[in-house]
N, C-alpha and C positions, 0 to 999 in steps of 0.2 A: 559501368568500365571502372570509373574510379572509387566506384562504391565498393566495386567487389576488391578492389587490390588494398582499400583498406582495411576490412574484413579480415583478409588473408593478415596481413598487418598485425592488426587485436591477437588473432590466431596464436601467429607463432608468439608476439609475446607474452601470452599464456602458459601453451608447454612450455616455453623456456623457463616462467616462474615454478610452475608443475616439476620440471627436472632439477632446479636449482634446490628446492626444497626439500628433493627425495634424498638428494645430496649432501643435504648437510649446510648447505651457500643460504645467506640472506636475502631472499626474492625482494624482499620489503625494501632492502636498502640499495639491490640492482634495479628495482623499477623506479623510486623515487631519482635514483641518478639520471636516470635517463629522458625524466621528464623533466628535471630540474635544466639541462642542459641544452635542453630542444622542444619547448614550449612554442618558440617564436622564432624567427631567423633574424628577428633584430635584436632585442636583452634578453638573456635567461631570465624565467618565471622564479624567481626564489621561495614563491609560495608552494609550489607547484608542491609540492612533498606535502603538505599540510590537506591536500584533498585527498580523502581515503574513500570517498563516495563514488559507486561503479560510473554513473552517468558522469561526473566530472572527468573521472580518468579518461572514457571513449571520447569526451568532445578536445583531451589533451593530445590522445593518438590522431584525431584529427589533424590537429595543429602541427602535429610534428611530421605529418605524412606529407602536407606541403613545403614544394621545396620550388621557391620562385624562379622565373626567367628571365631573361631579356634579351634585348636583339640593341645593335646600337652600331653606329658608321664610326671609324676609325680615327676621325675626327672630321668636321666640318670645311673641312678645305672641297669637299665634292659636291656643294653648289647646295646642295639641298636642304629643305625645312626639316625633318628631324633628324637630333643626333643620338635620341633612342628613347627605347620603348620598355618600361620596368614593370614587373609585377613585385610590388612591396611589398603586401602581404594577397592573401586568399583572394580578396573583393576590391584590392586598388590596386591600379594602373596609373602612371604617371608617364607622360609623352612630355620628354625634354625637346626644344627647338630647336636649333643653331640662329633661328632669327625669330622674331613674332609674327603668328598669324593668328589675326584677330576673327580670320574664316574658320579658326578652328573648329566649331562645333558646327556649323551649316556642312562642312566637308564629310565630319565625323557621322553624321547621319545618314550618308548615303547610302546605297544597297553594297556596292564594289565593298567597303569595310565593313561587310558584315561576319560574323563571328560563327565559326564551326569549330568542333572538338578538334586538341591539339594533338589526339591519338587518332582521328579519323585521318586528319591532314599527313600525318607522318606513318600510317598504315596505307594510304592511296599513293605516296609519295608525289602526291602535289597533283597529280593528275589522272589518268585512268576512271576509275569511276568516280571520283570527287567530281568529271564533270558532267556524271549525270545524273548523280543520286546525291544531291547534298545533306548531311544530319545539320539542322539547326535547331532553334529554339522555337520555332515561328507555331502560328495556330495549325496549320496544314505541315503534314510529312509526304514527302513524294513517293506513292504505291509505285507506279508505273510509267515510263517513259517512249508511250508508243511511236517510234518513228514514224514521222509522215502523217501522222493521225494527230494526237493527244498527247497527253500529259493527267493523270488522275492523279490526285490526293487526298486525304483522308485526313480525317479531324484527329488532333493532336491531343489527347483526352488530358496529360498531366500537363496543357497550357497554363504560363503563369497568369495570362492576362486575361482578357474575355474570352470564351469558348468560342469554334466555330458553329454557327450557328446549322449549315448544313452537314452531315456527316462527311459526304464525299463531293469537292468541287473537281471540276474538268475545265482544262484549260485547252480547246480547240484554235486552227490558226485559217484564216484564206487569204489571199491576197488581193481578190477584187473584193472591194466596196459595195458594188452591189450584191454578189453573192453572198456577202454577210449579212446584208440587210432582207435577202428573203431567208434565211435561215432563223433571221429574229423575228418576221412575220410568219412564217410556219410554227416558232414556238416551239424549234429544236436548239436553241440557245436562249441562255435568259440577258443576255448583255452582249453589244459589241465596240469594238473601237472603230475610233474614227469613220463615220458618214461622211460618205461622200456631196461634196458642196451640191450636186443637182438633184442628192435626195433628203436636203432637211427639209421641204417641204410636206413630201411623202409622209414624215415622220413626225412633223407637229399633225397632218390632219388627219392620223390614225388612230382614233382612239385606245389602240390597244396598245402602243407603244409612248413612252415618255425621247423625248432631246435632252440631253446633257451636255450642255455648252461648258468647256472648262477654258481656263484662258492664263496656260501655262506658255511662259513667252518663248518665244522659238524664231529660227533665223533660216530660210533656205540661201543657200549660195552659191553660187559657178566659178569654181576654184582652178585653179593654173599653176601648174606644179614647175617653179625657177630654173630647175637643173635640167630641162628640154627649151631647144630651141622651138621657137620663137620667144616663149618665155620668159626666156633668160634678160629680154630688155625690157624694162620697165616704162617703155612707151609703148610697147603692146598691147601691158597691160591695161596702162590708161586707158587706152584707144577702146579697149573691150569694155572699161565701167562707162564711157561715154556712148555707147554704142550700141548698149542694150537696151529698149524700152520698156521699163520694168513693170512700167504700169499699166500699158496692155496685159502682160504677161497676168498678174494681178487681176485685173479686171475678168477678165476671159477664164481665170483658170480657178479661181479660190473664192470662197464663201464671204458674207457681207462680213465686216469686221474687221477683213486684214488690210492690210496697209503695205505701203511701199518703205524701203529702211531710209533712214538720213544716217544710219550708223549701222553698226556689226551689230552692237547688244539694241535688245528692246529698252526701251525708253523707262517701263515698269521697275526695271534695276537701277538703281541708285551708281549714278556716275557712267550708265550707260549711254548717254547722250548728249557728249560733251563735245566741244570743238566742234571743227569748222562739219558743216554735213555734205553729203554724199554729192558726186558727181551727176548733177541734170543730163538729161536725154540730147545729145547733140551730134549728132552724126558726123556733121561738118567737121567739128572739130578734132572728132574720130580717125575720121580719113586721113585728115592732112596727117597725124600724128605716122599714120602708117604709109603713107605718101615718102615721110621722112626716113621709113626703115628699109621700105623695100625698091623704091622707087615710084612713081604715078603708074597707078592700076596695075599694080604688081601685089598678090598676095599670096597665101599660103590656105593648103590644105590640113585638117588635124580630124579627130576624131573627139566623140563627147561622149563618157560613160556614164551608164547609172545603175541601179538595183531597181527590179521592177516590185516596191516596197510602197501603199503607202505610207505618206506621215502627215503630222499637222501642217509641218511646211512643207510637204511637195505632197499634196493631194491625189495628182494627174500626174505620175513620173510620167509614162509615155507622150503625154501629149505635149508637157512643159518642155521633154525632150527634142519634139517636134519642131516646137516653136524657137526654141535658141536656133536651132539647124535653119531654118526661115529667118529668121531674123539675123543672123551673121552672115548668112549669104544678100539680103537684101538689102540691109544697113550696112555691110563695112566688105562683101566679096569674097570673105571666108566660106572653103567650102568644106564641109564637115560631115561626117559617118558618126551613125549610132550604135552604141556598141552597148546591149544587155547584159547586166553580169551577174552573178549567182550571187546572192546575199552578203555571205561570209566575206568571197574572194574577193567582194567589192571593197567590202570594208576593211578587209586586210592589205590588200595594194592601196587604196587613196591615202588612208592612214599612214603608210609607210614611205610616202610619197615617192609610188612606183608606176603611175599612171600619167604617159605622154600626150597629151591632151588637156581639153575639159572633161569637169565630170562635176555632175550634182550631187550634194551632199548637203545638211542642216544639222541645226542642233536645235533640243529642247533642254530646257534649261532644269538643272538637276537640285540644283541647292540656289535659294536667295542669293548670291552676291556677282559681284561683275566678274568677280576670278572666272569663275565657272565658264563665263565666255570668254573670255581674253586669254586668261592664263594658260587655259589646256589649247587656245589654238593657233598663239602666237609665243608660248614659251622659246623658250633656250634651246629645249629637247626635241619638239616637235619638230618630224621632217615633213609634214603631209604636204607642206609649200616648198618642197627644198630647201634652197639656205636659208636661214634664219635671218631673222632681221632685228639687231643692237638697237635701232632707234625704237624698235615696238618694247620688244621682253625687256630692255633696263630700265625704262621708268613703270612697265608693270610690275618688277622684283620690286621695287622701292614701294606703290603704293600699295602690295600683296600686306605691306606690314604694319600699315597704318589703321587704326582701327578707325578715326573720324572721317565718314565720307567727304567733310568741306575740308580739310586738313590733303586728301588725296588726290581731290577733284585734278589741279593744278597736271601731275601726275597724270592721270586720264585722258586729260587735251592734248597733251603731249603725245601717248600712244594713240591715239583714234586719228589725230591729225598725221602719225606713221601711217596709220593703217591705208589712210585715204591718198596719202602721195603715193606708197611703195606697191598698194593693190597686192595683195596678194593671191586677194579672192573678190567677189562681187556680191555685194548682198542685194536679194533678190526680193524676199518677201519676208514680211511676219506674218504667219495664217493663223485665221483662226478656223476653230474647229470645235467637235462636238460627239460625243460616243449617243451610245444610244439603248434604250433598254425595254424591257416590257414594261406596259401601264404598272402592273401587281409589283414587281420585282422594288422590295425595301431594301433600304442599308445603301442605298447608292450612294458614290461621293463624286463630287465637281473639284478634282482636289487637282492646285496649282503647281504642285511640287510633289514626288514621287507616285509609282502606278497607283491602281485601286485594290484594297484590301477584299479578299473572297469572302474570309470569316465574317464579313459582316450584310453579306447578302444572302435574302431570304427570298426563297420564293415559296416557300409553304410546303416545300418538299425535302427530303433528305440528300437531294443533287444539284447543285446550282453548276449552271453551264456557262464558260465565259468564252467568247472567240476576240482575237484578236490578229495581226494584219499577216505574223508572217511565225513560222516556228521557229524557235530560241538555236541559237548557234551553240550555247553550252547551257548550263547551269551551273559553273562557277562561275560566279560574278566577278572575283577578285580579279579576273582577266577577260571582261567584256567588259564592251561598251556600247551595245546595241540594245535599244528599247527593250526589244521581243525576247529580250534573254532579262533583263532586268525584273522585268513584272514577274515571272516565274519564280524567279530569285528572291522577292522581295516575301511571297508567300511563305516561306520555309525560313529562310535565312534573317537573322535580325543583326542589328546594328546595335551602338551603345546611345546612340541618340535617334530619334524620327521628325519626322516633320507633321505636323498639326494638321488636321482635316481638310481643314478651313485657310490655313494660309503656311506661308514659310516658315514660321515661328519653329524653332527644336525644342522637345518637348523630351523627357524620361524616358528609356526603350530598357536594353540592359544593364544599361548606367541609370541610376536613379540623378546622377546631377555629374555634371567634368564641371571642374572650376581652375580658370585660368589667374596666375600671377596677374602681378599691376601692366607687366609690357607683353603679356600674352606669349612668354616664352615658356611658361612650364604649364602643363593641363594636366590636372588629375582627376578622376574618375573611379565613382563607385559606385559598383557591382550591384546588381540586385543580389538580397541572398535567396537562396532555393528554386534558381530556374535550372528546370533541367533539358538537355536534350533530349533526339527523338530516340538515338540510344540508349536512353535515361544514364548516360553518367552528368554530373552535376556541373554548370557553368562556374568557371572560376577565372582568376587573373592570367595565368598561363593560356589559355583558350584564347583569350585577345591578343597577346604577346604571339604567338602560332599563328595567328590568323594573320595578325600584321605583318609579321614578319617575314610568311611566305610569298607577301606582294609584295615589299619595301626592301629588301636585301636581297640583291643579285646574286649573292651567294649563298644563300639560303637552300639549305641542302631540298628543301622542297617548293621551289623558285621555276614550278613548272610549266603547270597551268595549260590552258589551250595555246595559246599561242606565243607564250613566254613574254609580250611585251609589258602587261601587266601596266595599260597607258594613264588609267586613271591615278594610280600610286606615283606615277611616275611625271604626270602632267603636274597634276596636283598638289602635291610635298614637291616641286622642284626638281626631281630626279629620284633616284635609285640609290639607294646606299650601297658599298661597296661593289658597286660595277667595275667590270675591265676597264681600261682605257684602252 
């Protein structure tokens, strides 16, 4: 796409030169003057006129063709972290921050911040076909999304990195853990996600299979929205915190290695477990609080919502929902109906704070920093739990600007203690989990952060088949938060940085490096040269600006997406720039 534009520009200059020569004009002077004033976007190259070699002239034309773009907030009063994103030259992008962000590298490697061609974003208007068929730089490109059945990928032969081993990759899905395992045992798929806890031993005992434990930090929580009565009374929320036997849930429904949380954030994340631990199970104290609110023996009825999707943090959704229903009645006298919702609707309604009742939701780590757990859920712009709490988000905002974990620890103590006191939700479990694969499948991964890469899988044939828990909501992951959407996106669309396969360390991807200044307020990313998109166009800094601008800039004409919420852009960067008040 861009290559064709450059060729057309070069051809027009050549024709102009011939016309000028035929008319007696000085084509040499004209060409030299044009090169002299437009060689770069910064300072003119006064030596350009001395280059009369054809190749040098072509290179100059390419430099002339690049016109850097940028996106910026009017000022930093909007409260967010990003002030501007600028394409300095063809392969340099600068992120100017309103406030320090030492977690920038970890965030920039996350799938929603993937890069697509600026032209494709503009052509689709930021929605429509963009949701179905992303154009990325990854090892695979989307051939077809067969709704309700599968996504078919084909190998991208011009991939800049290690080429995909299998020519074709197929992503399928099934909500039932037992059904996924049957497909694996039958040999119709090569790898499955999230083996049911009851099936761990069956996989271990089968010589044709391999169990793949992984240690992605996660949490299941029982949430309440405080804009709905009676959850607007902190005493009710505290009673719920003390009235659930969380150990019973973990013992009955989770595999070995799972645990009852003392904090919302798993302890493997620095500063995740500081401050006072969570409430002990104490139904007597819980009922005393409820008696204060409703009167002795008087209680309320409500609903518990969930989606029937297997998750590491929630391996048995239906059974756990019934367990909550049982405990709430037996321990606290609260009558609860159960309502199962479609996955996409559940995510949209719960994260918007629209569910009047309890709901079961959870979180798996996207990047190795405490901000991923706390800032996303308890930030000032997140309506999920109803009215937000300054006692929580103010110390979080200050802590997020401090690079040294020891220096930030007192602020995380303050935030964790406020979460315990105000009880926006009740942390229930840190789940242990495992995937499974055919024993002869090579290239399997056990990544703590990021999804499995299909291009590394080798079953000895031209087609590899991977099965996950549910169908994606869309394939435009700038505007998705669902893991079943992020996994298929990650095969196609790449980010500036990536997470190492065996750790949470960031490594180069589309950027060879992103370097911060001393106080983490300016981040300069140098792009890898010669990278091609699946449509044949070349990656440049304007593509980075356009991809980020569609998400972070609420006034951008392509800020459409699937829901238009762009939750990760909003939460992880403390808000969208240029949003209407």
